[in-house]
N, C-alpha and C positions, 0 to 999 in steps of 0.2 A: 116650086118653092116650098109648098106645105109638105111635100114627101121628103125633101131634103131636111126640113126642120124636124120632122118625125125621126129621121135617121139620127140626127144630132141628139134627141131626147133619148133614143135608144142607147146611144153611146154612153151617155151619162149613167144611164140605168145599169149599163154593163159594168161601169166602174164601181157603182155601189154594190153590185152582185159580187164582184171580185173582192171588195173589202170584207163583206159580211160572211161570204162563203168560200173562198178561195177554191175555185171549182175544180173537180177532177179532171177537167180538159187540161189545165195547166200541168197538173201532175203527169198526165199521160204524155204531154209533149215532152217534159224534161226526162221521164223515164226512157223515153225512146232513144235518147242520146247516151251511148255507152262509153263516151270519152270522158277524159278527166275533167271535172268542173269543180268550182269552189263554192261551197255554201258557207256563208257568213252570217254570223248573229252578233250584234253590237248590243251589249249590255250597258246601260247608262244609269248611274245614280245621281238624282238631282234633288234639290231642296223642294219645299212645298210650293215655291214660286217658279220651279222649273229651271233654276240655275244649276249648271252642271257642276257635279263633284268629282266624279272619277268615271272612267270608261274601261270596260274589259270587253275584249272581243274573242269569240270562239270560232275557229275555221275548221271546216271539214273539206279535205280534198276527197271528193267523191270518186269512186272507181279507181282511185290510185293504186289499190291493192292488185288490180288486174293488169297495171302497166308493167312493162319490163324495163329494168334498169332504174336509175334515179329519177326523181320528179323535180323539176324546176319550178320554183314559186317565187313570187314577189310579195314583200310584206315590210311595212314600216313600224310593225309592232314592237314594243320593248318588253324584255323579259320573257321571250317565247319559250314555252315549255310544252312536251308531249304529254296530254292529259289522259290518253288511253293505252297506248302500246309503249314498246321499248325502242321504237325507231329512233335513229339519230339523224342529226342535220349539220350542215355547215352553213355559215352566213357570211356574206361578203357584201356589206352596205344594206341595200333592201333586197338583194338576191339570196334567196334560201334554197338550199338543195336538199331534198329529204332522201334518205336511203330506205326504201320501202321493203317489207318482208311479207309480201302477199296479204297485206291488210291495208285498209284506208287509214289516212293520216288524221288525226284530230289533235289540234293544238290551240294554245290559248296564249294571250298576251295583253298588255295594257297600251293605252294611247291617250294623248292630250290634244289630238287634232279637233278642229271644229266640226260640228255635226252639220250635214247638209240640209237639216230641217231644224229650226229654232222653235222651241216651245216655251210660252210664257203663260203663267196663271195669275189672275188678279181676283181679289176677294173684295166684296162690298156687303157691309151689314147695315141694313136700312138705308141703302143707297149712299153709304159713306164708306170709301176705300179704306181697308183695314189690313194690317199684316197678319200672317197666320198665327204668330205668337200672341198678338193681341186678341185675335178671334177665338182662341181656345178657351172654352168654358162660358162664352158670351151666348146670348139668346136673342132671337129677333128673326128678321127675314134675310136670307143669305142669297147672293147672287155671285156665281163663280164663272168667270169668263176665261176660257181656254183658247188660246190662238196659236196658230203655226205659221211659221215664215219659211218658205222654200227658198234656199240659197244656192241650190245646184242648178246653175245654167249651163246649157249646152248649145252649140251652134249646129243646126241641121239645114238640110236642103228641103225647101218647100216651093215647089213649082219652079225649080232650078234657081231659087234664091236662097241666100244664106239668111236664116232667121233665128233668133235666139228663143229658146223654150226652156221651161223648167222640167227637169226630169221628174217623171211622174211618181209621186208618193201618195198612199193612202194612210191616214192616221186614224187609228181607233184606240180610244182611251176608255179604260174601265175602272169602276170603283164600287165598292160595296159599302153602304151607309147603314148604320143601325137605326132601326125604326124608333128606338128610345130617344134618339137625338134628332132625327130628321123626319119630316112630314111634308105632305103636298109636294112631292118632288116632281119637277118637270124638267124637260130638256128640248131645245129647238132642233138640234141636229143629231138625233140618236134615239135610244130606247131606254125606258125604264121598267124593270121588272120586280115586282114586290112578291114576297112569300109570307108577309105578316111579321116576320121577325127583322127582315133587313130589306134594303132596297138596293137592287143591282142596276147600275147606270152604265150605259154605253154610248159614248159620243163619237161621231165620224166626221172628218174632214179631208179634202183633197186640195192641200195648198198649192197655188200656182197654175192649176189646170185651166182655170178660167182664163188667164192671162195667155198661156200657151195656146189655147183654141181661139184666142182673140175674138170672143164673143162680143157682140155690141148690138145696139138698137134694141129692137123688140125681143130679139132672141136672147139677149143678155138679161132682160127683164123677166122673160118666161123661164129661163133655166137658171137655177140657183145652185151653184157649186160652192159648198161652204169652205171657208178658210179656218174655221174653228167651230166652237160651240159654246152655248151658255146653259148652265145648269142653275135652277133656282129651288129653294126649299126654305120652310120655316124650321129653325134650328132651336133646340134647347140644350143648354150647356154643351156647346159645340165641341164635338171632337171628331177627327176624321183620320182614318187609316191611309195606308199607301195607295196611290193610283198607279196603274200599269198602262203604258201606252206602247202600241205596236204600229211600227212603220213598215209597210211593204212596198216593193217596187215594181211589182209585175202587175200593175193595175190593167193595162190594156193588152197583155199577152194573150187573153182569151179571145180577142178579135183578130180574125185573119182578113185583114183589109189590104194586104199588098196587091192582090189581083182584082180588087173591086173596081173595075172600070166602068161600071154601069150600075144602074139600081138593082139589076137582077142579082149580080154578084153580092151587092150590098145586102140585098135581102136574104140571100143564102146565109151570109154572115150573121144577120140578125136572127135567122132561124136557128142558127148554131147556138147563139146567145140565149134564144128561148129555151132550146133543148138543154142547155147547160143550167138554166134557172130551174127547169123541171127537175133535172138531176139533183140540183141543190135541195129542192123541196123533198125529193126521194131520200137523199142523204140525210136531212134532218129527221126524216121519219126513222130511218135506219138508226140514227143516233138516239132517238127516243127509245127505240126497241132494245138497243144495247144497254143503255142506262137502265131500262126496265130489268134486263137480265142481271146487271150489275146489282141493282137493289135486292132482287131475288137472291143472288149469290151472298150479298153481305148479310141478308137475314139468315141464310143458312150458316155462314160463318159465325155470325153472333150466337146461334143455336150451339154450334160446335164450341165455342169458348164458354159458353155457359156449363156445358158438360164437362169441359176441361176443368173450369173453376171448381165444380162439384168434386171432381177427382183429386185435384190438388189439396181441396179441403180436407177430404178423407185421408190423403196421404199425410198431411200435416197432423191430423188428429192421430193417426197410427204412429207417426214419428214421436209425437208427445208421449203416447202411451209406452212406446218403446224406450223413450228416454226416461220416463218415470220408473220402468222396470229395472233399467240399468242402474238408476240411482238407487233403488231398493237393493239390487245385488251389490253395488258398491258399499251400501251402509252394512250389509250382512257380512262382506268379506273384511270390512274394517273392524267390526266386532270380533269376527274370527280371528284376525291378526292380533288384536288386542288381548283376547283370551289366550291365544297361543304364547303370546309374549308373557303374560302372568304365569302361564303353565310352566314355560321355560325358566322363568325366575324361581318359581316354587321348587322346580326340580333341582335347580342350582343350589338353592338353600338346603334342600334334603341332602343333596350330594355332599356339601360342605359339612352338615350336621353328622352325616354317616363317617365322613373322614375323621372328623373330631372324635366321634364315638369309637372309632376304630383304634384312634391314637390312644385314647384313655384305656381301651381294653388292653392295648399292649403294654401301657404303663402298669395297669392293674396286674397283668400276668407276670411282669418283671418283678413287681412288689411281692406277689404271692410266692413266686420262686425263692426270693430272698427270705420270706417268712419261713418257707419250708426248710431252707438251709439253716436258718437260725434255730428252728425248733430241733433240728438234728444235733446241732452243737449243743443245746439246752439238754437234750436227752443224754447225750455223752457225758456232759458234766454231771447230771444227777446220778449216772451210773457210778461215776468216779467217786462222788460224794457218798452214795450208799456204800461202796467198797471200803472207803476210808472209815465210815462208821462201824462197819463190822470189824475192821482192823482195830479200831479204837476199843471196841467191846472186848475183843480177845486180848488186847494189850492191858486193859483194865484188870482182867482176870489174873493175868501174870502180876500186875502191879499189887493186886489185892493179896496175892499169895505171899509176898514177902516184902516187908518194908526195907529190907536190906538192899532189895534191888530198886529201891526208890529213885536213887540217882539215875540208874539205867533206865527206869521207867520214865523218868522226867525227861531224860534225853529223847527216848522213844516218842514220848508225848509231844516234845518240841518239834520232833521230825513229823510226827502225825499232824500237828498243828500247821506246819508248813504245807504238807500235803493237802490239808483241808483248805488252807488259804489258796493254794493252787486250784483246787477243784472250785473253790467258790468264785475264783477269778474266771475260770472257764465257764462256770454257770452264769456269772453276771454278763461275760462276753456274749454268751448264747441269749440271754435275756435282751441285751441290746440289740443284737441281730434280729431277735424276734419283734422287738418293739419297732425297729426300722422297717422290717418287712411289713408288719402290721399297718405302719403309717403309710407306707408305699401303696399298699393294697387299699387302704381306706381313701387315699388321695385319688387313686384310679376310679374307685367307686363313686367318689364325689364328681369326678370329672364326667363320668358316665351320667350320673344322675342330674348334673347341672346342664349337660347338653340334650338331656331328653326334652327339655322346653323347646330348643331350637328344632330338635327333630320332629316334635309335634307339630311345631309352626310350619316346618317344611311339609309335613304330611297334609296340614290344613291348606297350605298353598297348592299342594298337588291336587288335593281333592277340589279345591275351588277352580283351579286351571282346568281340570278335566270337566267340571261342570259347565265352565265358560266355553270350552272347546265344544262340548256337545251342543250347547245353546247356539254357538257359532255355526256348528254344522247344520243344525235345524234351519237357521236363518239362511244359510248358504243354499241349502236345499230349496227353501221357498224362494230365494232370489233366482235360483236356476229355473224353476218353474215359471216365475215371472218372465225371466229372460226368453224361455222358449215360447211363452204366450206372446210376448213383445214381437219376437221374430216372426211369429205366424201373423200378427197384425201387420208388420212391415211388409210381409210377402203380399197380403191382401191389398195393402196401400199401394204397392208397387204395380199390382195388377190393374188397379183403378187408374193409376198414373199412366200406364201403357194405353189403357183404353182411352183416356183423355188425350194422350199424345196422338192416338189414331184420329181421334175427332178432330184434333187441331190440324192434322195433315189433311183430312178430308175437307175441312174448312177452307184451308190454304188453297187446295186445288180449286175449290168453287170460286174462291176469291180471284185466283189467277184467270180462271175461265170467264168471270164476270168482267174482269179487268181486260181480257182479250176482246170481248164484245164491246166494251166501251172504246177501245182503241180502234176497232174496225169502223165504228161510227164516227169517232172524232178525227180519224185519219183523213176524212174528205174535207176537213175544215182547215186545219193548220199543222205544219210540220213540227210543232215544239214538243211532242210527246217523246221524242228520242232520249232526251236527258233523263227523264223519269225511268224510262226502260233500263237505260244503263245503270241508274241507281239500284233497280231490283237485281239486275245482274251482279252488281257489286255486293249488294246484301247476300245474295246466294252464295258468292265466292266466299264472302266472309264466314257464312255458316258452315261451309265445307271446310275452310281452313281452321275454324274452331273445332269441328268434329274430329279433324286429324290430331289438333293439338291436345285435346282432351285425353286422348288415349296414349300420348307419347311424352309431352313435356312435363306435366305435372308430377307423374309417379317418378320419373328420373329425378326431378328436383327433390322429392321426398327422399329417395334413396341416397342422393348426394348429401343431403342434410344430415342423414343419420350416419353416414361415413364420417361427415365433418364432426358430428358429435362424439363418435367413438374415438376419432383422432384427437379431438379436443380433450376427451376423458384421460387419453394416454398421456398427453402433453401436460395436463394438470397434474396427473399422478407423478410424472417425472419431476415437475416444478415443485411438488410437495417434498419429494425425496431430496431433491437439491436443497429446498429450504431447510429441511431437517439437518442436513450436513452443515449449512450455514449457521443454523443455530448452534451446532456443536462448535463451530469455529468461533461463533460470538461469544459462546459460554466461555471458552479459552481465553478469549480477549478480555471478557469480563473480569476473569480471575487475575489476568495481567493488570487490568486497570485497578482492581481492588489492592493488588501488591503495590502498584505504583502509588496509589493514593495513600497507602500506609508509609511508603518511603517518603512521599511528599509531606506527610504529617510529621514524621521524624525530622525531616529536613527543616520544616518551618519552625519546630521547636528548638532545633539547634540554632536557626536564625535568630530567634527571639533571644536565646542565650548569648550569642555572639554580639547581637546589637547592644544588649545591656553591658557586656564586657567592653565593647568599644566605647560606649558612652562613658563608662567609668574610667577607662584608660585615657579618653581625652581630657576628662577632669584632672586626673593625675598628671598628664602630660603638660596641661596648662599650668598647673602648680610647679611642676619640676622645670619647665622651660622659663617661667617667669623668674624662678629662684636662680636658674643657671645663668640667665642672661645678666640678671642683676649682679650675680656673684663674679661673673667674668668682667662685666663693666667695672665694679668696684675694685677688683684685683688689679686690672690694667691700669686704672686710674691711680690706684695707690702706688703701683710700681713706677709709673711715670713721674708721679710726684715725688716719691723717694729719690728717683734718679736724678731729678731735677735739683733736689736739695743736695744730693752728693755732688753734682756738677757744680752747684754754686759754692758749695764747700771746697771743692777742688779749685775753683777760680780764686777763692779766698787764699787757699794754700799757695796757689801760684803767684798770687800777689805777695804773700809772705815770703815765697821762695825767691821771687825776683828781688825782694827787698834783701833776703838773706844773701842772695847771690851777690848782691851788690856788697853785702857785708861778708861775703864768703861763706854763706850758709849753704848746705847741700839741697839739691832739688829732688832727692829721692822720694820725699813724702808727696810732693806734687805728682810725681810720675805714678805712685801708687794709687793716688786719688783717681787719676784718669783712667788707670786700668780697671779700677773697681767700677767707675762710671760706664765704661764700655761693656763690662760684664752685665751690669744691671740693664743697659739698653738692649743688649742682645736678648737677655732673658725676657724683656718686655715684648720684643718683636716676636719671639717664639710663641709667647702667650696669645698675642694678638692674632698671629696666623693659625694657631689651633682654634681661637674662636670663630674664624671665618668658615671652619668646616661644620659648624653647629647646625643641625636640620631646622628648618623653619625660620632662619635668619632672613629678616626683610632686607630689601635692597638699599635703603637709607642707612641702616646700621653697618651693613657690610661696606658702604662707600666710606662712612666716617672711620672704620677700622683700618681700611686701606690707606686712608689719608694719614692716620696716626703712624702707620708702619712706614710710610714714605718720610714723615717728618723724623722718625726715629733713625731710619737709615741715614737720613742727612746728618742728624746730630752725631750718629756713629762716626760718619766721615769727618765731621768737624773734631770729634775727640782724637781721631787718628792724627788729624793735622796738628791738634794742640800737642799731642805726644811728640810729634816730630819737632815743632817749634821748642818744646821743653829740651829735647836732645840738643838743638842748636845752642839753647840757652847755656846748657851744661857745657857744650863744646866751647862756647864763646864766653865763658863766665869771666874771662879776663878783661872782657870789654864791657864795662859796667853800663855804659850808657845804652849800648846796643841791646844788652840783656834786659834792661828796664823796658825798652821799646817793645822788644818782642814779648816780653811777658804780659804787657798791657794787651797786646793783640791776642793773645791765647786766652787771657781773661775775659775778653769781650766774646770771644767765640763760644767759651764755655757758658757764659751767661745767656748768649743767645739760645745755645742748646737747651739750656734749663727752661728758658721761656717757652721754647717750642714744645718741650715735654709737658710743662704745665697746661699749655693750650690744648695738646693732644689728649691729656688727661681729662680736661673738661668736657672736650667733644665726645670722648668715649662715654663718660658718664651720662651725657645727655641722650646720646644714641641708645645706649643701653636702656635708659629709662623708657624712651620712645618705643624701642623695639619691644620692650616688655609689655607696654600698654597695647601695641598693635596685635601682638601674638595672643594677649589674653583676649581681646575682641574677636580674633579669628577663632580662638579656642571656643568661645561661647557660641559662635555660629556652628561649629563642628558639634558641640554638645547638643544644641537644638536639633541639628540634622540627625545626629544619632538617636535622639529621642524620637524623632519622626520615624527614622528606620525601625526602631524598637516597637513603636505603636503599629506601623504597618506589618511588621513581622508577627506581632501578636494576633492582628486581624487576619493575616494569611494563615497563621496557625489555626485559628478558629475556622476559617473557610476550609482549610486542608482537613480538619476533623470531620466537618460536615460532608466534604467530598469522600472522605474515607467511609463515612456511615453510609452515604448514597452508593458508593462503589460495592460496599458489602451487600447492601440490598440489591443492586444490580446484579452482583455476582450470584446471590441467592436466587433471585428472580430467573436469571438466565439458566441456572442449574435446573430449576423447576421447568422451565420452558423446554429445555433440552431433553428432560424426562418425559414431558408430555408430547414433545415432538417425536421422540424415538418410539413412542408407544402409540397414542391415538392417532397422530398424523400419519406414521407410517402404515398403521392399520387402514386408515381412511384412503391412502394411496393405493394400497392393495385392493380395496374394495372399488375404487375407481377404475383400476385396470379391469377387475372382474366385470364391472358394468359394460365397459367398453367392449369386452369380448363377447357379452351376452347380446349387445347391440348388434355386433357383426354377425353373430350366429342367427339372430332374428331377421337379418337382411335377406337370408335364403327364403325365408317364408314370404317376405315383402316382394322379392323378385318373382317368385311363383305366382303371387297375386297379381302383379303387373302383366305377367304373361298370360294370365287368364283373362285380362280385360279384352284383348282381341281388338278388332276394329269396331267402329261405331257405324258401319254401313247400314245396319238395320234401322238406326235411328235417324239417318241422314237421307233416306229415301225420299221422304216428303220434301226435304230441303232442295234435294237435287231436282225433284220435280218442279219445285218453284223456280229453281235457276234455269231450268230448260224452258219453262213458261216465260220467264223474263227474257231469254234470249230470243224466244220467238216473237215476243212483243217488240224487242229492239230491232230485230231484222225486218219485221213488217211495218214499222212505224218511224223510220228514220227521219221523216220530215215533220213529225209532230211534236217536237221537243218542247217548245214554248208553251203551246196550248195545253199540252197535259199537265204542265207544271201549274197552270192556272186552275185547271179542272181538279187537280189532285190536292185540295186544300188540307184534307184530314191527315195526310202523311201516314196512311195505314201502313205503307211498305216499312217505314221506319219502326213503327209500333210492332209490326209482325216480326222484324229482324231482332228488336230488343226482346220480345217475348220467346223467340227461338233460342237466343243466346242463354236466356235464363233457363229455359227447358234443358238445353244441353248440359250447362254447369251443373243444374241440380241433378241430372240424370247420372252424372260421373259421381257425385256425392253419394246418391242412393246406391249406386252400383258397388262403390267402395264400402259402404256401410254393410250392404247385405253380404259381400264376400268375407268381410272381417267377422260378422255376426255368425253366419252359417257354416263357413268353412267349406271344405270339399265334401260333397254328399252329406251335408248337415252334420259333419263330424263333430263340430264345437258343442252343438246342443247334446248330441249323444254322449260325448265325453263329460260334459257337465252333469247330465242326468245320472250317469254311472257313478260319477264322483259322489253326487248327492247321496246315492243309494248306499255307496260304501260308507259314507260319513255317518248315516243314520244306523247302519248295522254295527258300526264300530262303538256305538254307545254301550251295547250290552257288554262287549269285551272289556271296555274301560271301566264300567261299573262293577264287574266281577273282579278285575284286577284291584280296583281301589278297595273293594270289600276285603279281599284276601290280605291286602296291605295293612289295612285298619286292624283286622284280627291279630296279625303278627305283631303289629305295634303295640296292641293292648297286652299281649303276653310280655312282650319286651319290657314295657313300662312296669309291670307287675314284678317281673324278676329283678329288674334293676332297683325297684323300691325295696324288695326284701333284702337284696345285698346291701343296699345303702343302710337299712335299719340295722342290720347285723354288724355292719362296719362300726357303727357308733359303740356297740358293746365290745367289739374287738379292740377298738382303739382305747376304751376304757381299761380293758384288761392289760393291754400293753403298757399303759401308764403305771397301773399298779406294779407290774413285773419290774418296770424300771425303778419305782420308788423302792420295792422290795430288795432289788439287787444292790441299790445304795446302801440299805440297812445291812445287808448281808456282807457287803464289802467292809463296812464300818465294823461290823461284828468279827470279821475275820482279822482285821488289823488289831482289834482289841485282844483277840485270841492269841495272836502272836506276841503281843506284849505280855499277856497273862502266862505264857508258857515260859517266857524268859523268867518271870518272877517265880514260876513254879519250879524251875530248875534250882533257883536259889533257896527256895523255901519248901523242899519237898515234905517237911513235917506238916506244914499246913495242909499239904495235899492229903496226907493221911486223914487228918481230921475231917477233910471235906469229902472223902472218897465216896461216902453214900450218895452225897449230892451230884457228884460227878458221874457216878454210875447212873443215877436217874436222868441227868441231862444227856448222857450217851444214849440211852435208851430212847429219849424223846428226839435226840438228833437222828438216830437211826430210822425211827418211825416217819420223821419229817422228811428225811432223804427218800424213803420209800414213797411217801405220798408225792414228793416232788417229781421223782422219777415216773410215777404213774401219770401224773398231770402232764409232764413233759411229753410222755408217749402219746396221751390223747391229743395234746396240742399238735404234736408232729403229724398225727393221723388227720386231723381236721384241717392243718395247713396244706396237707397233700391234696386233700379233697378240693379246697378252695382253689389251689393251683390248677388242678385238672379242670376245675369249673371255669376259671378264667381264660384257660387255654380254648376251651370250646367257645366261650364268649368271643374271644379274639377271632377265631375262625368264623363265627357267625357275623361279625361286624365286618370283616373282610368281604364276605359274600354280600353283605348289605352295601357297602361301598361300590362293590362291582355292579350290583343290580341298580343302585341310584344313578351310576354313571351312564349305564345303558338307558335308563329312563331320561336322564338330561339329553344324551345324544338324540334320542327318539323326538323328545320336546323340541329340540332345536331344529331337527329336519322338519317337524310339523309347523314350527314358526316360519322357517324359511318358505316352505310351500304355501303357507297362508299370506306370506308377503308376496310371493309371485301371483298368487290368485288375486289378491287385492290390487296389485299393480295391474294385472290384466283386467280387472273389473274397472279400474280407472280409466284405462285406455278405452275400453268399451264405452265407458260413460262419456268420454270426450268425443269418440265417433258418433254416438247417438245424439249428442248436443250438436255436433256439426251437421248431422242428418236433419235434425229438427230445425236448426236455422236455415239449412238449404231448402227444406220443404216449406218453411215460412216464406222465404224469398220466392220459391216457385209459386206459392199460393197468391203472394202479392203480385207477382209478374202475370199470372193468369187473370187476376182481377183487373190489372191495368190493361191486359190484352182484351179482356171482355169489355171494358169501357171504352177502348179504342175502337172495337169491332162495333160497338154500339154508335160511337160517333161516326164511324165509316158507314154504317147503315143509315144514320140520320143524313149524312153528307150525300150518300148515293140517292136517298129519297129526294133531297133538294135539287140534286144534278138531274134527276128524272123529271121532276117537275119544271126545271129550267129548260131541259131539252124539249119538253112538251111545248112550253111557251115558245121556244125558239122554232119548233115545227110549225106551230100555229102562226108565228110571225113571218116565217119564210113562205108559208103559203099566202098569206096576206100581201106580202111583198111581191110575190109573184103575180097574184090576181090584180093588185091595185098598182103595182109598179111596172114590172117587165112587160107583162101582156098589155097593160093599158097603154104604155109607152109605144110598144110595137103597133098597136092598133091605131093609135093617133098620130103616128109619124107623118109630116106633111111636107116639110121644105127640103131642099137639096142643096147644100152648100158645099161646092167642090173644094173650096178653100179649107172648109173644116175637115173634110175628109183627108185632104192632103196633110193637114196638121196632125190628124190622128194617125195617118200612116207614118209621119215623121216621128211622132212620139212613141210608135211601135218600134222604130229602128233602134239598132244598136248604138247609133250615135246619140240618142237621147237617154238611153237607159243608163240607170245608176246600178252598176254590177258589183262594185267592190268598195268598201270604205278604206281598206289598208292596202290595197293593191293586188294584182294578180298577174300571172304570166299571160302573155298575149295569145298563147295556144289554148287557153282554158276559157271555157264559159263560166259565167259567174251569177250569182244571186245573193242578195244581201237583205237582211231585215233588222230593225232596230227595236229594241225593247227598253223603254224609258220608265224607270220606277222613281216616283216623288215620295218624299218623306211625309209621314203623317204627323198630326200634332194633337195634343190634348192638354188639359189644364194641370197635369202632373199629380192629380188625386188619385188614390187607389180605392178599389170597390171594397 
């Protein structure tokens, strides 16, 4: 009995060993089976009290890659998806068929099934039950009770009887508590490990095992198989993180009790248990050694990250220096560009001044030519005058020879006077031509002189521009030197970066090596490390993918963007051209609008005039209509009244006639009266019918007139009847009595007609009066409406005038816009197209740059090594997924992945920047240094050219000043000549008049002959002097003309030279602009490089911090592994070994139950189902929520 009791104790210890160690014996047994099996991990998220929120299940069809054909599986999961490969599946209810491709299947889904083990957590603060929410932030003594309830019952055969047992589960719950909040932590079934900063608590339970073994009596009292655990602690401001619970199902798999028919076989099994426990101790020692290696590797990794951080700092400093140099270069090229613009503007002004000077020189030359022509005419005139004077002297001698020939001489004198007048006319004409030429010459001189200020201004602008150009060239040379120095610094920084990257790669290799050592140790404890290994492999794949994308995707995007920019520039240029055309159309439309507005103004003016006329016409119509209706009414009424009187008179005559008939009197008078009445009634009817045709007659008046016409027609019928009766009277005159009777009847009829006419006359008068009043009222309304129309027309006319003014402004603005559009916008469109062309041409260089990038294999070697290491970890630790997740708290793999991403991205930025800066074989720096040297050497040539131009300008200014001074005197002389010619003309006229008097008074000539002779001598002398002066003037004018011809030739050369200068300054300006644009692009690139280097430096700092955290975590892990090693040894010494030595009793029933619990019938192998042909294993990981008081540190 005692021996069997010891066997049972050893069995319990074996269960504990399986919980804490998951011995290698189990793994070896499973690895021996090469068939397809199903490894299932159930992840449960629960509240802080253990209430389930959601369930996610991960399944691994192990060895399915080696199977041939499709794999049949069973699963009741929802939302199944392949999480690792591309294999597909079909689903029919719970049956799932996978199409394998030489790879194991990993898939995932969700479930809402009840768990086989229920977990409940209760909290007590100072012995009072409390909810987690209420507990958060509280202080006191905490008791936390965790209980597990096994709900998975199975029926098995025990000693050939059906017995219900619980599927064996081992529940291990772990939590990490901060020492700031928890102290004096204890646990009844588990272990507490403290490192000073935190308390690591692990609780263990095997729910249902005690009932399954049916322990009772003394054995039940001596063997305690826990169903849960209780943790107690003193808490301050209580806050708790997540707890993690693992449930494993292979508790008794390490015990081979199927063949234990006797104690010897059981002893062998216990020996195996002892060996397993020894291996567990050895495994914990290996774990400690591995974690120690990991810690050493993380130290090396941390040292490498420090070197990397130092390198990235140097790289960032170099990038900053390079960016500063690029900024200096950009400032220098900007100043150079500004100076070249000023120089180009000055050259333009100089060119414009030279053109103006050339134009003035041409005008001056034309004026001097005219002056020379005038002086020639003047000279010819003076010769004629001198010849006339000689002739006059000769004639005077002949005149003096004889008075007899006085008349003849007088005639000759008259002829000579005419000749003299002609010569004077020619002389004055020459003087006028001379004056005109002198004025033209002086105007040309004034033009030249006035433009000398603009010329001097242009020369100053030229000199200033050249000086600015030289200064900008020096700045550019300094910027180029700074650029070359910055490029050198960049190269040094890149070397440092490469060195740091190598250190990072070495640190990464050491990290992977350390991780491998960790996995080798941890692999003997739990199969959870698989998922972390897969994460490293995924990170490696991501790094490899990024390495490929860096060389391919981004440069193509840049080229595509540049092409889009060029296409956009072309589209914009086309749009601008189209806009210019539309502006032309709009300008034409604006002109039409202006013309239409003018027509509208004219129309509204006519409308105002017409409205006024309508209003006046309605007033006159009112007066005329009222008068016409009154007149028609009065006339009709009078006619009817007159007719009535005539009818009554006829009736009286009829009466008299009847009496006379009786007395033998004739009835002719009565017949005449009736006839006259008929005529009057017909006339009245015609008048009334004419009144009906009057415009504006209202309905009441028309009805009254129609009634009167009907009455008159009736009366006219009665008159005809009366006339017939009168005939009868006349025919029957012999019958006196009968005649009297008939005569009375006629008389009555006529009186009735008269009464009708009088009534109609009254009705017509009243209707005419009413119609006149009605028409007057309607006319007033029309007049008011016409006044409104007139006012509205005036308003419309005023608005039309404003519209016309606005239309004129619109037309003027559109004309200006059209002019600007055809000029500036068209030029801008051309520039846009040219810019698009330049962008396309530059794409060739960009494409060459992209081609030179090559692959990034040299940068990704270390990443590939990391991926290879991750793959080795994945292949060697497929069973350690969950455990590795718990151990890998620091997430160093993600930190490493993030740092590698930053390194790769920054390397591309650096590579692009270096390629852009240096060019092929450092061509950019060489070209810039050569250009800087050329710029400095160009200073001497520019200074010499400016000096030569300044000297020539001084001579030109002096010459123009002299010419301008002489032109004043010349203009004065021309004015005097013009005044003298007027006097001479006047004298010639007087001379002509005098010769006429001389002809009539030759005697007087004889008396004054002495004076005439003296005058002729003076005239001859004056003519000689005038001829001499004209000759000198002609010679001077010829010299002036020749001088202006040379001046014009010189100004033409000056225009040509200044044009060449302007073309050169424009080329310089364009080159300076391109250089400035290139410097801006360089500055943008260095800014991006600096930003990338900063990002890399920050990433290196984060990596360094992460490596430090990893090193600290590895140290904690090493310390924990040491404690675990010590605990495992203590567990073996005080537990396994002691239980083995003290085993006493032998209970066959307990052994039978143990064998039954080991059978497949009792095992819990799948949560979601599996195919009957598969073996299976399942574990549960339950994560509960943490809680705090919601405050932040």
